[in-house]
N, C-alpha and C positions, 0 to 999 in steps of 0.2 A: 610633433606635438601630440600628446594623448589627452583624451577627454574622459575623466572619471565618470562611470555610469553604474548605478546599482538600483535594482527595483525588485520588490517582492512580487512574484507572479503566481496567480492562482492556477492550480491544476484542475481543469473543469470536468474531466471525465477519465475513466479507465477503460481500456480496450484489451482484447486478446491480441489484435493485430492492428498496427497503424501503417498505412502505405503512404509514402511521400511521393507525389507526382501523379497526376491524372491523365497521363498519356497512354499510348498503346499498351505498354507493359504494366503500368499502374492500374488501369481498368481491369485487366485480366487478373492481376494479383489480388485486388480487392474482391472481384467476383469469385475467384477460386477459394479464397479464405472464408468468405461469408457462406458459400455453398457448402463448405465442410464444417459449418457450425460455429465459426469464430465470430465474436463481436468485433466488427471491423470498421475502421475509419479510413477515409481517403482524403488526402490534402492536395489541393490544386490552387496555383497562384492566379489563374485566370477565372473568368466568370462562366466557363464552360469546360467540358472535358475533351480529350482527344489529343492534346499535346502537339507533336509535329504533324499529325494528320490534319488537324483543324487549325491550330494556331500557326503552324508552319506551312500549311498547304502542300505538304510533301506527298506527291502522287507518282506512280500508283502505290498501293499498299503491296509491298514485295516481300517474299514470294511464297506461295503456299504449296505449290505442286512441283514435282521434278520427276523425270523419267516415268511419267504416267502414274504416279502415286501421290496421294495426299501426304505431304511431309509434316506440316504444322496443323494438327487436328485438335479436337476437343473444344474447349470454350472459345478460343480464337476463331475457329471455323464456324462455330455456332453464331458468333457475333456477326461475321460476314454474311451468313445466311439470313439473319434478321434484317440487315440492311438491304439485301437483294429482294427479300419478300416485300419490303416497304417501298421498293422502287428507287432506292438511293444508292445502289451499287450494282456493278456488273463484274462477274468473274470472267477474266480473259483466258479462256481455255485454249490449249491444254496446260499452259505454264502456271496459271493460277495467280497472276498479278490481278489486283483489284482496282478498277476505275470506280470512283465514288463521288458523292456529293458531300462536302464537309459538314453542311448543316444537318444532313441525315445522320452523319456519324455522331455529332453532338447529341442529338435527340435520342438515338439508339443507346448511347452510353449512359445518359442520365436515367433513362427508363430501366436499364439493366440494374443500375445501382439501387434504385428505389425498389425494384422487384425483389432483390436479394437482401434488402435491409441494411445496405452499407450506409453509414452516416458520413455524408459528404460535406466537406468544408471548402467552398469556393472562395475566391478573393482572399486567400490565406497563404502566407509564405513561411517557409522554414527559416528560422533565425539562428537557432543554436540547439544544442542538446545537453542534457545532464547525464553524467555517467556515475555509476557506482562500481568502482574497480573495472571489471571487464564486461559490464552490462550497461546498456543505455536504459536509464530509468524513465526519462521524459524527453520529448521534443518540445522546444520553445518555438511558438508560432506567433505571427502577427497578422491582424486583420484590422478593419476600420474600428473595431471595438478595443484595439490595443493588443498588448502582449498577453498570451495565455499559454498553458502547457497541457499536453496530453501524456498520459502514462500508458504503456503497453507491455505485454509480455514479449512480443516479437515485433520488430520494425523491418519494413521492406523499403529499400531505397530504389525508387523508380524515377529519380530526378533527371536522368540522362547524363548529368555531370558528376555523379557520385557526391552530391552536396552533403548528405547526412554522413556518409562514410568519411568524408574529409573532416567534417566537424568533430567526428568521433576519434580522429587521429589515426585512421587506417593508412598504412603506407601505400603509396601509389607506384605503379611501374614506371620506369624510365625508358622511353622509346627513343631510339636513334632517329635522327632526321626530323623533318618538319611535320607538324600536324596537318591533316587534310583541311582544306579551306571551307569557309561557310558560304551559304547561298541564301538569297532572299527570293522565295518563290512568289508567284502572283497569278491572278486569274485574268485572262483576256477574253473580252467579248467581241461580237461582230466579226468573227473569223470564219473564213470559208473552210470549215473543218473537212469537208469532203475531198479537198485537194491536198490535204496533208498526209504524208506517209508516216507510219510508225507512231501513231497516237494510241493504237491498241497494242499493249505490251503483252503479246500472247505467246510468241514462239520461243522455244528454248534455244540457247546458243547464239542469240542475235544481240548486237549492241544497238540500243534504241535511240541514240542521238540521231538527229535528222541531218544527214550528210550534206544535202544541198544548202541548207541554211548555214551550216558550219563553214562550208567552202566560201559562201558569199561573205560572211563576216571576216574570214581570214583575208580574202581578196580586198575588201574595202579597207581593212586595217593597214594594208600596204600603202594606201593613198591618204588616209585620214585617221584621226584618233577614234578608236573604238573601245568602249569600256571592256575590261577584262570579263571573259565569259567562259562557260563550260558548256559541253553538249553542242547545241541545245536539246533539251528533252521536253516533250510536250505530252500531255496525257488527256485522254477523252474524259469529258465531264458529264456524260449522259445527255447532252443536248447538242443541237446541230451547229451552234455558233460560239461555244465557249470551250476553252482549254485551260488546264493548269500548266504553268510554265516554270521550268527550272533552268536558268541560264546565267544568272548573275553569279559572281564568284569573287571572294576576297579572303586573303589570309588574315586571321584575327585571333587574338587571345581573349576569350570570352570572360576571363577572370580579371581583366583590366577594364574598369568602367569607362574610361575615356576612349580606349580603343574600340570597345564594343559599341559605344554610342556612335562613334565616327563610322564604323562599319554599317550600322543601320542607315545612317544618313547617306553614305556613299552608294550603297547598293540600291536604295530606293531611287536615287537619281539615275543610277545606271539602268534600272529597269525601264524607265521612261525613254532614255536615250536609245537603248537597244531596240525597243519597239518602234521608235521613230525611224530607225534605219530599215527595219523590216517593212514598215508601212510604205516607205518610199521606193522599195526595191522588189517586193514580193507581192503579186496580186492577191494572194490569199489573205494578206494582212492590210490591204489598202484601206479598209474601214475599221480596223481593229482599235480597241481602246482598253486601257487598264481598268478593270472593274474594281478590283481591290488587291492590295498587297498583303502578305502574311503579317500576322501580329508581331512576329519577331523573326530574325534571321534563323535559318536552320543550321545548327552546329553539327558537323559530321563527326568531329573527334575532339575530345578534351581529356578528362582524366580516365585512367584505367586502374582499378584497384589491384593490389598484389594479393591474390587469393591463395587458398591452400594449393590449388593447382592452376598454373598458367596455361591456358589452352594455346597450343602452338600451331603455327601455320602448317607444319608437316603433319601433325595429327589431324588437322581439319581437312586438308587436301586428300589425305588417305582414308578419310571417313572411319577413323578409329572408333570402335564402339567400346565405351567405358562401362564398368559395372554400375556406375552411378549416373548413366546418361539420363537426362531429364528434358532435353530440348534438342531441336534440329535446326539446321540452316542449309539453304540451297541457293542463295544469291551468289553471283560471281564474286571473286576477290576483286574488289572495286576500289582502287586507290586514285584519288584525284590529286593532281599536282597542286602544291601550295601556291605556286606562281605560274601564270600562263594557263593555257586551256587544255593541257595534257591530262591523260587518264590511262592508267594501267588496268586492264580488265582480263581476268583469267577465269574461265568457266570450270565448274566442278564436274568430275566424272560421276560422282555419287553424292547424294545428300549427306551432310556431315552431322556429327553428334556433339553435344555440349554436356560436360559433366557437372553435377551438382556442386562438386568441390570448387569450381570456378566462380560460384556465386557467394561463397562464404570465406571468411578470413580466420586466422588463428587468434586475432586480438579481441574480437567482440563476440560474445556467445549468443546474442539475440538479434543479430543483424544479417539480412540477406540482401544482396545487391542484384537486382534483376533487370537492369536497364543496359544500354550499350556500354556502360562503364564497367561491366563485369571483367573478370580476370582473363584476358586474352592478349596475345602478342599482336603486332601491327598487321600481320598477314591474316590471321584468323578474324581479327576485329573487322577488317575491310569487307568481310562478308556478313558477319553476325550483327552489324550495327543497324540493319534494316528492320522494318516494322513487324512483319510476320514472325521473324525470329524472336524478337524481344517480347512479343505477345506470348509466345510459347514459354519463354523464361519467366514471365510474370505469372502464368498459370502454374508453373512448377513451384515458384516461390510462395504463392498463396496457399497451395496445398501443404507444402512443407511447414509454413508458418502456423497454419491451423493445427497441424499434427503436433508440432512442438509445444504450442500453447496448451493443448489438451493434455499432453503427456508430461508437461512441465520438464521438458528436456532442452538442452542447448541445440542450436542449429547444427553444431558439429556432430551431435550424437543422434540425429534423426534416423529413424528406421528406414534405410534406403529401399529395401525390398517392398515395404508397405507403401512408401512414397511412389515408387515406380508403378506399383499395381494400381494405386488410386488414379494416377495419371492415365494409365492405359484404359481404365474403366471410363474415364471421361472422354476418351477417343484419341489421346495422344499417341503418335506413331514413334515410339522411342526404343 
């Protein structure tokens, strides 16, 4: 059954750049665009910024440093330093993972947007887009005020799931095999943090799951039912008795409403069941309690756009330097099994490079995709999906968008030499 629906929608404003998604990549994209003179809007579905860092409680923020050099620099690193200065983050040297307080992240992000003059729309969701041949003219949005539209010269998709790209009809890559599973992260209080190993994610070449807890859960599962789990991974939260925890796991299609809803329900139940097991068996957790769960499940993998260049695992592992390199990645190739607690982890020899061509497509001349859904194969994606990497992509997308808006050129015809130089001037190591 179909339901006919039609409505005239007002276009309430015109922008040089509109960024969809206020997570790690979107914040950096909006900041970079505004810093380079573009009238910029940022759209976010929640009442706060930060995406998977704050709504998803994904910790640590991985990874800024590798082989004793700063890999992801510029505005992303400046953002981290702002949080450190305010007492809301700790850099885990030498590797450069970031332990942080999600509330500080929210506050730092909103202050940055206000400082740079970014017009921010919270409590606002992307519904659709309007196209004129091979250009997006408007995005259709929904808030408590109803439907409205925004016009822009350039749009940046930082939704994580390539929502705008999909609405615009961009082809997606087909990947063999299962997508990586989702997790619901949560914050635990009243934990004896001093007795936990590997809550500081500092050293290069180490897998940071807590082996003793993993072995315990596997042993118990041989005698009784234990919810599906991964890791477990736990991260320091700048206090003596709280940790952020990543251990629930479930295969889910986020584009199926019923399946996604059930996954939220199941993993919230699983979080409490898993902690009850730890409370009853591990002294460090004897007084532990769940302080809060994430606002939504964390999606590791969904769509991947088919860009002008598909970044391959071979290119990534060999650290191929492209003429249009605009971003870096140094997280391990990290593939979580869709069923069970398995994980494939392969560490890089050198920090890798990401080309600008993997952020754009042939089909739309004013769209850049700067989230984990950019054009990469399953191997390369398994490293580039993490926060520091996509923050770097957001920075590059924002600079490129501002440049295209000013010069009135398509994203395919951006001046790459100028783009790379502007990124280097910001502090990007590309």
